[in-house]
All heavy atoms as an XYZ file, in Angstrom:
813
protein
N     217.865    193.736    -20.205
C     218.023    192.217    -19.983
C     216.858    191.508    -20.389
O     215.646    191.853    -20.229
C     218.300    192.102    -18.504
C     218.504    190.619    -18.108
S     218.903    190.531    -16.406
C     220.201    189.446    -16.451
N     217.053    190.329    -20.999
C     215.975    189.618    -21.555
C     214.954    189.115    -20.529
O     215.381    188.722    -19.371
C     216.623    188.311    -22.250
O     215.561    187.517    -22.706
N     213.773    189.246    -20.827
C     212.738    188.711    -19.921
C     212.347    189.811    -18.832
O     211.441    189.631    -18.046
N     212.983    190.956    -18.747
C     212.593    191.909    -17.798
C     211.344    192.605    -18.308
O     210.972    192.631    -19.461
C     213.656    193.121    -17.766
C     214.812    192.604    -17.018
C     215.923    193.770    -16.820
O     215.452    194.913    -17.092
O     216.946    193.432    -16.543
N     210.506    193.064    -17.291
C     209.285    193.770    -17.654
C     209.551    195.199    -18.064
O     210.067    196.005    -17.315
C     208.294    193.870    -16.493
C     207.764    192.487    -16.160
C     206.814    192.604    -15.042
N     206.155    191.228    -14.897
C     204.823    191.136    -14.638
N     204.168    192.158    -14.351
N     204.387    189.954    -14.493
N     209.452    195.415    -19.409
C     209.701    196.710    -19.995
C     208.599    197.154    -20.847
O     208.102    196.266    -21.580
C     210.966    196.544    -20.861
C     211.354    197.928    -21.551
C     212.235    196.101    -20.055
N     208.213    198.279    -20.839
C     207.127    198.814    -21.747
C     207.518    198.872    -23.108
O     208.208    200.012    -23.478
C     206.553    200.168    -21.187
C     205.622    199.948    -19.861
O     205.295    198.783    -19.579
O     205.421    200.997    -19.295
N     207.396    197.979    -23.993
C     207.724    197.990    -25.290
C     206.574    198.214    -26.254
O     206.764    198.450    -27.385
C     208.451    196.654    -25.664
C     207.614    195.420    -25.387
C     209.814    196.566    -24.934
C     208.122    194.117    -25.933
N     205.403    198.126    -25.650
C     204.152    198.434    -26.433
C     203.455    199.623    -25.828
O     203.697    199.893    -24.636
C     203.226    197.134    -26.299
C     203.555    195.809    -26.850
C     202.584    194.664    -26.416
C     203.622    196.002    -28.446
N     202.680    200.339    -26.578
C     202.058    201.477    -25.954
C     201.034    200.912    -24.922
O     200.563    199.791    -25.048
C     201.185    202.082    -27.193
C     201.616    201.355    -28.325
C     202.432    200.185    -28.004
N     200.749    201.600    -23.870
C     199.896    201.241    -22.829
C     198.379    201.119    -23.365
O     197.656    200.303    -22.935
C     199.878    202.216    -21.670
C     199.156    201.772    -20.389
C     199.904    200.640    -19.845
O     201.159    200.487    -19.812
N     199.267    199.613    -19.250
N     198.099    201.938    -24.339
C     196.786    201.924    -24.932
C     196.986    201.854    -26.548
O     197.875    202.573    -27.041
C     196.031    203.192    -24.800
C     195.502    203.306    -23.204
C     194.582    204.521    -23.158
C     194.101    204.558    -21.718
N     193.249    205.768    -21.534
N     196.246    201.021    -27.186
C     196.273    200.872    -28.597
C     194.853    201.193    -29.010
O     193.867    200.639    -28.515
C     196.736    199.572    -29.009
C     198.119    199.323    -28.700
C     196.494    199.323    -30.546
C     198.679    197.899    -29.056
N     194.693    202.099    -30.026
C     193.460    202.488    -30.516
C     193.257    201.861    -31.992
O     194.080    201.959    -32.778
C     193.333    203.972    -30.494
C     191.943    204.507    -30.932
C     191.981    205.966    -30.589
N     190.632    206.235    -29.967
C     190.480    206.575    -28.566
N     191.494    206.678    -27.880
N     189.274    206.614    -28.130
N     192.139    201.161    -32.180
C     191.703    200.532    -33.392
C     190.347    201.115    -33.826
O     189.682    201.634    -33.017
C     191.760    199.025    -33.301
C     192.947    198.311    -32.678
C     192.563    196.795    -32.550
C     194.081    198.463    -33.812
N     190.098    200.958    -35.112
C     188.832    201.358    -35.627
C     188.058    200.165    -36.329
O     188.615    199.551    -37.113
C     189.051    202.529    -36.713
O     189.654    203.553    -35.992
C     187.578    203.045    -37.163
N     186.874    199.917    -35.880
C     186.111    198.792    -36.407
C     185.900    198.966    -37.876
O     185.568    200.059    -38.366
C     184.679    198.782    -35.637
C     183.992    197.504    -35.598
C     184.758    196.323    -35.019
C     182.666    197.618    -35.015
N     186.245    197.970    -38.661
C     186.002    197.925    -40.051
C     187.129    198.436    -40.919
O     187.214    198.300    -42.027
N     188.140    199.027    -40.163
C     189.325    199.656    -40.795
C     190.580    198.918    -40.562
O     191.200    198.243    -41.254
C     189.438    201.100    -40.602
C     188.187    201.905    -40.883
C     190.627    201.685    -41.221
C     187.940    202.021    -42.467
N     190.860    199.003    -39.147
C     191.994    198.380    -38.531
C     191.615    197.698    -37.229
O     191.802    198.281    -36.308
C     193.257    199.380    -38.422
C     192.836    200.505    -37.570
O     191.715    200.809    -37.286
N     193.963    201.276    -37.076
N     190.903    196.684    -37.394
C     190.317    196.020    -36.244
C     190.852    194.603    -35.914
O     190.192    193.792    -35.208
C     188.806    195.887    -36.424
C     188.264    195.179    -37.707
O     189.196    194.605    -38.334
O     187.124    195.179    -37.992
N     192.058    194.429    -36.358
C     192.795    193.171    -36.001
C     194.153    193.611    -35.414
O     194.855    194.358    -36.001
C     193.079    192.271    -37.189
C     193.884    191.096    -36.811
C     191.682    191.821    -37.885
N     194.378    193.038    -34.223
C     195.621    193.395    -33.446
C     196.616    192.358    -33.777
O     196.280    191.115    -33.637
C     195.377    193.558    -31.928
C     196.597    193.870    -31.196
C     197.136    195.252    -31.440
C     196.317    193.779    -29.683
N     197.836    192.639    -34.249
C     198.851    191.686    -34.558
C     200.057    191.866    -33.553
O     200.524    192.934    -33.511
C     199.330    191.817    -35.992
C     200.439    190.833    -36.346
C     200.164    189.546    -36.648
C     201.768    191.314    -36.364
C     201.235    188.727    -36.950
C     202.761    190.446    -36.744
C     202.475    189.066    -37.012
N     200.375    190.842    -32.855
C     201.489    190.849    -31.962
C     202.461    189.823    -32.237
O     202.155    188.683    -32.639
C     201.025    190.666    -30.424
C     200.076    191.868    -29.913
C     199.482    191.380    -28.558
C     200.777    193.111    -29.804
N     203.827    190.124    -32.083
C     204.770    189.123    -32.230
C     205.773    189.248    -31.043
O     206.235    190.331    -30.792
C     205.599    189.340    -33.637
C     206.607    188.322    -33.870
C     207.276    188.383    -35.218
C     208.176    187.302    -35.368
N     208.760    187.293    -36.675
N     206.009    188.161    -30.503
C     207.013    188.199    -29.362
C     208.383    188.074    -29.873
O     208.843    187.176    -30.362
C     206.722    186.964    -28.453
C     207.649    186.918    -27.279
O     208.494    187.837    -27.059
N     207.516    185.880    -26.484
N     209.132    189.166    -29.712
C     210.495    189.268    -30.204
C     211.483    189.174    -29.014
O     212.669    189.424    -29.196
C     210.725    190.487    -30.969
C     209.951    190.511    -32.341
C     210.166    191.809    -33.164
O     210.287    192.928    -32.622
N     210.122    191.557    -34.503
N     210.936    188.800    -27.880
C     211.854    188.642    -26.653
C     212.346    187.167    -26.717
O     211.968    186.299    -27.640
C     210.979    188.816    -25.469
C     211.827    189.108    -24.201
O     213.029    188.903    -24.272
O     211.159    189.607    -23.226
N     213.191    186.829    -25.853
C     213.658    185.480    -25.728
C     212.961    184.571    -24.711
O     213.396    183.451    -24.390
C     215.255    185.508    -25.362
O     215.327    186.223    -24.138
C     216.054    186.137    -26.495
N     211.934    185.279    -24.099
C     211.230    184.522    -23.025
C     209.749    184.476    -23.497
O     209.260    185.494    -24.164
C     211.374    185.124    -21.591
C     212.796    184.902    -21.177
C     210.957    186.519    -21.538
N     208.858    183.582    -23.015
C     207.495    183.663    -23.270
C     206.777    184.953    -22.765
O     207.296    185.478    -21.694
C     206.844    182.339    -22.603
C     208.076    181.460    -22.279
C     209.273    182.377    -22.260
N     205.781    185.382    -23.509
C     205.028    186.615    -22.991
C     203.523    186.098    -23.108
O     203.054    185.561    -23.976
C     205.223    187.718    -23.829
C     206.668    188.320    -23.776
C     207.117    188.929    -22.520
O     206.226    189.347    -21.726
N     208.440    189.091    -22.280
N     202.779    186.722    -22.099
C     201.279    186.445    -22.062
C     200.639    187.761    -22.527
O     200.945    188.921    -21.992
C     200.833    186.078    -20.680
O     201.567    184.801    -20.361
C     199.337    185.842    -20.709
N     199.659    187.569    -23.380
C     198.899    188.734    -23.781
C     197.409    188.191    -23.799
O     197.012    187.398    -24.664
C     199.170    189.249    -25.144
C     198.200    190.402    -25.605
C     198.256    191.608    -25.123
C     197.165    190.051    -26.523
C     197.407    192.558    -25.420
C     196.263    191.056    -26.852
C     196.360    192.406    -26.335
N     196.605    188.687    -22.857
C     195.252    188.218    -22.665
C     195.149    186.598    -22.731
O     195.826    186.035    -21.872
N     194.534    186.097    -23.679
C     194.186    184.688    -23.705
C     195.388    183.893    -24.310
O     195.402    182.637    -24.277
C     192.960    184.521    -24.467
C     193.098    185.553    -25.555
C     193.600    186.784    -24.632
N     196.384    184.567    -24.848
C     197.472    183.867    -25.622
C     198.851    183.940    -24.822
O     199.224    184.942    -24.218
C     197.693    184.501    -26.974
N     199.482    182.859    -24.860
C     200.874    182.727    -24.400
C     201.745    182.718    -25.695
O     201.622    181.633    -26.505
C     201.044    181.424    -23.590
C     202.430    181.103    -23.098
C     203.029    182.259    -22.242
C     202.595    179.776    -22.501
N     202.621    183.676    -25.840
C     203.299    183.784    -27.108
C     204.864    183.239    -26.668
O     205.464    183.977    -25.903
C     203.377    185.135    -27.609
C     202.043    185.710    -28.066
C     202.285    187.110    -28.468
C     201.520    184.924    -29.268
N     205.223    182.221    -27.373
C     206.640    181.766    -27.143
C     207.492    182.666    -28.030
O     206.982    183.286    -28.975
C     206.736    180.385    -27.574
C     205.938    179.400    -26.826
S     206.083    179.473    -25.004
C     207.652    178.643    -24.855
N     208.854    182.795    -27.789
C     209.764    183.535    -28.553
C     209.523    183.296    -30.052
O     209.555    182.111    -30.519
C     211.111    183.251    -28.058
C     210.800    182.864    -26.673
C     209.491    182.160    -26.641
N     209.398    184.345    -30.817
C     209.178    184.276    -32.201
C     207.713    184.060    -32.702
O     207.467    184.146    -33.887
N     206.902    183.669    -31.820
C     205.459    183.329    -32.149
C     204.691    184.698    -32.328
O     205.025    185.754    -31.793
C     204.772    182.629    -31.131
C     205.050    181.160    -31.253
C     204.083    180.305    -30.283
O     203.880    180.847    -29.145
N     203.530    179.213    -30.733
N     203.676    184.710    -33.235
C     202.784    185.819    -33.506
C     201.296    185.408    -33.130
O     201.075    184.262    -33.036
C     202.951    186.428    -34.847
O     202.637    185.390    -35.839
N     200.570    186.439    -33.041
C     199.168    186.307    -32.574
C     198.293    187.351    -33.207
O     198.695    188.507    -33.231
C     199.116    186.400    -31.016
C     197.751    186.277    -30.448
C     197.034    185.201    -30.551
C     197.247    187.439    -29.765
C     195.748    185.014    -29.941
C     196.100    187.346    -29.194
C     195.184    186.223    -29.189
N     197.129    187.017    -33.842
C     196.276    187.922    -34.341
C     194.973    187.875    -33.594
O     194.411    186.712    -33.335
C     195.912    187.554    -35.828
C     196.938    187.813    -36.827
C     196.630    187.475    -38.240
N     197.669    187.726    -39.127
C     197.875    188.878    -39.771
N     196.978    189.807    -39.601
N     198.830    188.982    -40.567
N     194.545    189.068    -33.165
C     193.237    189.079    -32.324
C     192.276    190.112    -33.070
O     192.442    191.223    -33.048
C     193.632    189.648    -30.933
C     192.329    189.637    -29.947
C     191.811    188.260    -29.747
C     192.810    190.160    -28.681
N     191.305    189.454    -33.709
C     190.340    190.388    -34.522
C     189.241    190.809    -33.387
O     188.878    190.126    -32.426
C     189.672    189.383    -35.468
C     189.792    188.014    -34.793
C     191.091    188.114    -34.065
N     188.673    192.115    -33.764
C     187.745    192.730    -32.796
C     186.464    192.947    -33.660
O     186.613    193.356    -34.766
C     188.209    193.978    -32.182
C     189.299    193.821    -31.229
C     190.659    193.726    -31.612
C     189.047    193.664    -29.848
C     191.650    193.586    -30.620
C     189.974    193.435    -28.906
C     191.291    193.452    -29.353
N     185.372    192.612    -33.153
C     184.020    192.716    -33.825
C     183.165    193.614    -33.241
O     181.996    193.959    -33.836
C     183.402    191.325    -33.944
C     184.186    190.262    -34.703
C     183.548    188.903    -34.756
O     182.531    188.705    -34.121
O     184.116    188.031    -35.415
N     183.515    194.131    -32.010
C     182.605    195.181    -31.375
C     183.469    196.318    -30.960
O     184.485    196.148    -30.445
C     181.883    194.517    -30.219
C     180.947    193.293    -30.335
C     180.592    192.822    -28.944
C     179.738    193.891    -31.070
N     182.807    197.480    -31.068
C     183.433    198.694    -30.714
C     183.345    198.780    -29.171
O     182.269    198.653    -28.685
C     182.857    199.974    -31.290
N     184.449    198.847    -28.367
C     184.378    198.773    -26.972
C     185.940    199.173    -26.535
O     186.792    199.223    -27.309
C     183.933    197.485    -26.468
O     183.694    197.610    -25.043
N     186.027    199.110    -25.122
C     187.382    199.202    -24.604
C     187.729    197.911    -23.892
O     186.799    197.329    -23.139
C     187.388    200.415    -23.603
C     188.701    200.523    -22.900
C     188.829    201.806    -22.156
O     188.424    202.970    -22.626
O     189.212    201.765    -20.917
N     188.786    197.337    -24.181
C     189.201    195.889    -23.743
C     190.397    196.119    -22.846
O     191.353    196.788    -23.239
C     189.414    195.059    -24.933
C     188.314    194.758    -25.841
C     188.084    195.710    -26.868
C     187.516    193.807    -25.544
C     186.881    195.513    -27.696
C     186.321    193.567    -26.463
C     186.115    194.463    -27.556
O     185.064    194.236    -28.393
N     190.370    195.413    -21.702
C     191.506    195.334    -20.786
C     192.158    194.000    -20.950
O     191.429    192.915    -20.773
C     191.148    195.601    -19.371
C     190.602    196.912    -19.090
C     191.668    198.064    -19.176
O     192.695    197.814    -18.766
N     191.178    199.167    -19.664
N     193.514    193.877    -21.143
C     194.102    192.564    -21.263
C     195.313    192.439    -20.265
O     196.024    193.467    -20.129
C     194.618    192.346    -22.619
C     193.618    192.004    -23.599
C     193.126    193.029    -24.466
C     192.984    190.795    -23.644
C     192.246    192.847    -25.396
C     191.924    190.627    -24.700
C     191.567    191.571    -25.538
N     195.466    191.353    -19.609
C     196.687    191.004    -18.976
C     197.972    190.998    -19.979
O     197.705    190.453    -21.067
C     196.639    189.703    -18.244
N     199.002    191.642    -19.743
C     200.082    191.590    -20.630
C     201.407    191.743    -19.877
O     201.793    192.663    -19.195
C     199.944    192.926    -21.540
S     201.318    193.116    -22.772
N     202.184    190.559    -20.028
C     203.453    190.588    -19.350
C     204.553    191.441    -19.979
O     205.587    191.607    -19.310
C     203.905    189.151    -19.272
O     204.087    188.577    -20.556
C     202.988    188.206    -18.433
N     204.341    191.882    -21.202
C     205.227    192.916    -21.802
C     205.276    194.298    -21.187
O     206.127    195.166    -21.490
C     204.985    192.930    -23.316
N     204.245    194.536    -20.219
C     204.076    195.829    -19.682
C     204.432    195.690    -18.228
O     204.120    194.784    -17.537
C     202.683    196.464    -19.789
C     202.339    196.893    -21.153
N     201.730    196.193    -22.108
C     202.505    198.195    -21.642
C     201.563    196.880    -23.179
N     202.079    198.177    -22.857
N     205.088    196.692    -17.700
C     205.549    196.693    -16.305
C     204.271    196.736    -15.394
O     204.294    196.308    -14.282
C     206.441    197.933    -15.975
O     205.756    199.101    -16.314
N     203.115    197.260    -15.860
C     201.862    197.362    -15.064
C     201.237    195.983    -15.212
O     200.371    195.755    -14.373
C     201.038    198.425    -15.605
O     200.518    198.113    -16.862
N     201.502    195.164    -16.146
C     200.846    193.860    -16.391
C     199.573    193.929    -17.028
O     198.845    193.020    -17.072
N     199.256    195.216    -17.442
C     198.040    195.407    -18.226
C     198.192    196.210    -19.463
O     199.109    196.957    -19.602
C     197.078    196.060    -17.340
C     196.207    195.218    -16.430
C     195.012    195.890    -15.917
O     194.954    196.049    -14.676
N     194.084    196.284    -16.704
N     197.218    196.072    -20.411
C     197.198    196.783    -21.728
C     195.692    197.014    -22.005
O     194.871    196.298    -21.732
C     197.833    196.026    -22.778
C     198.005    196.700    -24.058
S     198.930    195.564    -25.164
C     198.885    196.501    -26.625
N     195.464    198.255    -22.654
C     194.086    198.581    -23.011
C     194.087    198.718    -24.521
O     194.838    199.338    -25.119
C     193.720    199.932    -22.383
O     193.842    199.916    -21.001
C     192.361    200.374    -22.780
N     193.016    198.111    -25.149
C     192.763    198.187    -26.522
C     191.400    198.910    -26.611
O     190.399    198.522    -26.087
C     192.551    196.775    -27.233
C     193.799    195.910    -26.982
C     192.341    196.926    -28.654
C     195.123    196.413    -27.437
N     191.315    200.017    -27.312
C     190.214    200.807    -27.589
C     189.889    200.560    -29.043
O     190.573    200.884    -29.946
C     190.400    202.257    -27.263
C     190.806    202.436    -25.801
C     189.111    203.048    -27.525
C     191.332    203.839    -25.454
N     188.603    200.105    -29.189
C     188.172    199.824    -30.520
C     186.896    200.849    -30.783
O     185.917    200.803    -30.171
C     187.660    198.313    -30.799
C     187.147    198.240    -32.243
C     188.772    197.303    -30.517
N     187.214    201.791    -31.686
C     186.200    202.857    -31.975
C     185.322    202.480    -33.184
O     185.874    201.639    -34.035
C     186.944    204.101    -32.415
C     187.762    204.779    -31.286
O     187.284    204.809    -30.168
O     188.798    205.263    -31.606
N     184.044    202.797    -33.214
C     183.218    202.446    -34.280
C     183.688    203.368    -35.513
O     184.154    204.371    -35.320
C     181.853    202.920    -33.825
C     182.097    203.900    -32.819
C     183.439    203.679    -32.092
N     183.556    202.814    -36.755
C     183.826    203.657    -37.829
C     182.679    204.658    -38.028
O     181.561    204.304    -37.852
C     183.841    202.616    -39.140
C     184.278    203.329    -40.302
C     185.533    203.895    -40.367
C     183.386    203.680    -41.329
C     185.986    204.562    -41.685
C     183.749    204.293    -42.510
C     185.081    204.750    -42.621
N     183.085    205.854    -38.242
C     182.136    206.962    -38.430
C     181.092    206.632    -39.462
O     181.405    206.281    -40.597
C     182.856    208.158    -38.674
C     184.299    207.815    -38.183
C     184.397    206.366    -38.318
N     179.759    206.921    -39.260
C     178.803    206.548    -40.267
C     178.575    207.730    -41.277
O     178.317    207.477    -42.515
C     177.416    206.302    -39.569
N     178.734    209.006    -40.815
C     178.531    210.094    -41.653
C     179.785    210.436    -42.531
O     180.840    210.299    -42.004
C     178.078    211.209    -40.899
O     179.185    211.897    -40.145
N     179.665    211.043    -43.639
C     180.774    211.561    -44.361
C     181.655    212.486    -43.685
O     182.892    212.441    -43.668
C     180.152    212.160    -45.585
C     178.843    211.565    -45.818
C     178.434    211.275    -44.358
N     181.015    213.495    -42.877
C     181.807    214.366    -42.050
C     182.558    213.742    -40.997
O     183.755    214.081    -40.552
C     180.875    215.519    -41.534
C     180.543    216.422    -42.665
C     179.342    216.560    -43.184
C     181.373    217.345    -43.494
N     179.299    217.536    -44.194
C     180.570    217.962    -44.402
C     182.730    217.598    -43.466
C     181.088    218.969    -45.256
C     183.242    218.529    -44.303
C     182.399    219.152    -45.241
N     181.993    212.715    -40.316
C     182.537    211.943    -39.345
C     183.835    211.138    -39.822
O     184.830    211.161    -39.197
N     183.721    210.593    -41.074
C     184.755    209.870    -41.676
C     185.911    210.845    -41.970
O     187.025    210.488    -41.791
C     184.282    209.029    -42.861
C     183.435    207.887    -42.548
C     183.206    207.010    -43.761
N     182.429    207.579    -44.793
C     181.069    207.668    -44.889
N     180.390    207.067    -43.914
N     180.531    208.184    -45.870
N     185.612    212.037    -42.485
C     186.568    212.956    -42.828
C     187.272    213.424    -41.516
O     188.499    213.554    -41.520
C     186.032    214.269    -43.616
C     186.911    215.322    -43.940
C     187.953    214.815    -44.892
C     186.189    216.536    -44.541
N     186.537    213.678    -40.497
C     187.191    213.950    -39.192
C     188.117    212.862    -38.763
O     189.268    213.115    -38.279
C     186.115    214.290    -38.187
C     186.742    214.732    -36.804
C     185.599    215.049    -35.804
N     186.207    215.480    -34.613
C     186.625    214.689    -33.608
N     186.736    213.326    -33.746
N     187.247    215.171    -32.503
N     187.650    211.589    -38.810
C     188.357    210.439    -38.400
C     189.785    210.384    -39.186
O     190.805    210.240    -38.633
C     187.524    209.120    -38.569
C     188.378    208.046    -38.290
C     188.542    207.384    -37.107
C     189.086    207.195    -39.307
N     189.299    206.236    -37.344
C     189.764    206.107    -38.615
C     189.240    207.187    -40.602
C     190.401    205.129    -39.266
C     189.971    206.189    -41.252
C     190.660    205.163    -40.609
N     189.657    210.551    -40.552
C     190.800    210.494    -41.346
C     191.779    211.678    -41.005
O     192.995    211.361    -41.000
C     190.291    210.547    -42.847
C     191.539    210.245    -43.834
C     192.134    208.928    -43.553
N     193.237    208.818    -44.498
C     194.478    208.179    -44.152
N     194.600    207.684    -42.958
N     195.427    208.096    -44.938
N     191.314    212.796    -40.801
C     192.126    213.989    -40.521
C     192.925    213.626    -39.228
O     194.088    213.842    -39.144
C     191.335    215.229    -40.406
O     190.642    215.408    -41.570
C     192.147    216.355    -40.021
N     192.180    213.125    -38.204
C     192.904    212.777    -36.997
C     193.947    211.705    -37.117
O     195.003    211.702    -36.476
C     191.839    212.321    -35.828
C     190.907    213.485    -35.352
C     189.832    212.913    -34.587
C     191.698    214.662    -34.609
N     193.625    210.643    -38.070
C     194.582    209.654    -38.299
C     195.892    210.282    -38.871
O     196.997    209.881    -38.553
C     194.041    208.644    -39.276
C     192.925    207.825    -38.643
C     193.354    206.950    -37.495
O     194.292    206.219    -37.538
N     192.684    207.149    -36.344
N     195.734    211.210    -39.824
C     196.852    211.896    -40.463
C     197.692    212.707    -39.440
O     198.885    212.739    -39.463
C     196.381    212.723    -41.612
C     195.894    211.965    -42.756
C     195.306    212.963    -43.865
C     197.100    211.142    -43.446
N     196.899    213.447    -38.536
C     197.649    214.247    -37.569
C     198.500    213.222    -36.722
O     199.544    213.573    -36.363
C     196.681    215.069    -36.768
C     196.135    216.218    -37.599
C     197.285    215.607    -35.483
C     194.913    216.867    -37.047
N     197.845    212.130    -36.218
C     198.564    211.253    -35.399
C     199.748    210.610    -36.093
O     200.862    210.494    -35.550
C     197.716    210.116    -34.972
C     198.201    209.142    -33.999
C     197.265    208.144    -33.440
O     196.165    208.587    -33.145
O     197.583    207.014    -33.490
N     199.627    210.324    -37.379
C     200.721    209.701    -38.152
C     201.958    210.585    -38.404
O     202.993    210.131    -38.362
C     200.186    209.235    -39.574
N     201.619    212.004    -38.563
C     202.684    212.890    -38.785
C     203.061    213.741    -37.616
O     203.837    214.710    -37.750
C     202.273    213.807    -39.982
C     202.170    213.022    -41.213
C     201.058    212.693    -41.763
C     203.343    212.610    -41.897
C     200.973    211.961    -43.012
C     203.270    211.800    -43.072
C     202.050    211.605    -43.645
N     202.440    213.517    -36.468
C     202.791    214.274    -35.175
C     201.853    215.344    -35.103
O     201.435    215.893    -36.040
N     201.474    215.654    -33.912
C     200.543    216.666    -33.504
C     201.253    218.003    -33.471
O     201.605    218.445    -32.469
C     199.824    216.264    -32.303
C     198.603    217.221    -32.051
O     198.389    218.248    -32.759
N     197.955    216.998    -30.861
N     201.418    218.606    -34.689
C     202.324    219.905    -34.684
C     201.407    221.027    -34.308
O     201.942    222.117    -34.172
C     202.719    220.051    -36.180
C     203.523    218.910    -36.699
C     205.029    219.094    -36.503
C     205.769    217.908    -37.132
N     206.253    216.958    -36.443
N     200.068    220.988    -34.282
C     199.127    222.018    -34.036
C     198.857    222.214    -32.490
O     198.379    223.064    -32.023
C     197.756    221.833    -34.655
O     197.283    220.631    -34.198
C     198.009    221.686    -36.201
N     199.377    221.292    -31.676
C     199.238    221.213    -30.301
C     197.715    221.006    -29.910
O     197.385    221.364    -28.894
C     199.899    222.395    -29.601
C     201.309    222.395    -29.895
N     202.220    221.651    -29.407
C     201.894    223.286    -30.751
C     203.423    221.985    -29.868
N     203.337    222.969    -30.644
N     196.844    220.476    -30.746
C     195.529    220.256    -30.539
C     195.443    218.979    -29.572
O     196.260    218.103    -29.784
C     194.676    219.922    -31.750
C     194.682    221.048    -32.765
C     193.683    222.082    -32.257
O     192.622    221.737    -31.738
O     193.921    223.334    -32.600
N     194.535    218.968    -28.611
C     194.512    217.700    -27.851
C     194.069    216.521    -28.703
O     193.232    216.637    -29.631
C     193.344    218.015    -26.836
C     192.554    219.234    -27.436
C     193.499    219.979    -28.404
N     194.729    215.436    -28.400
C     194.542    214.222    -29.135
C     193.223    213.588    -28.616
O     192.936    213.728    -27.379
C     195.741    213.182    -28.912
N     192.475    212.987    -29.516
C     191.187    212.324    -29.076
C     191.318    210.886    -29.116
O     192.136    210.304    -29.631
C     190.018    212.751    -29.878
O     190.237    212.650    -31.261
């Protein structure tokens, strides 16, 4: 039913500074939704750039808990760190078929 509190977004969203550090949200509901500092009317979108690696908590009416967590990881400085980061991104994109714990 329109306007009901339903988890339509992940409870946690993970971003990486310098790579994918802008969160883009679009309200596809028929009622206004609040995300952190923004009130999104139906059909409106919102871009929130992040400049610091950290964990952020936001009020979010699209979640039944009323909250959402954004984790912004720093981009790995070393070549091996970047390779590990990219490998984990590919595993996440294609499913964790190895049953390794997700980080």
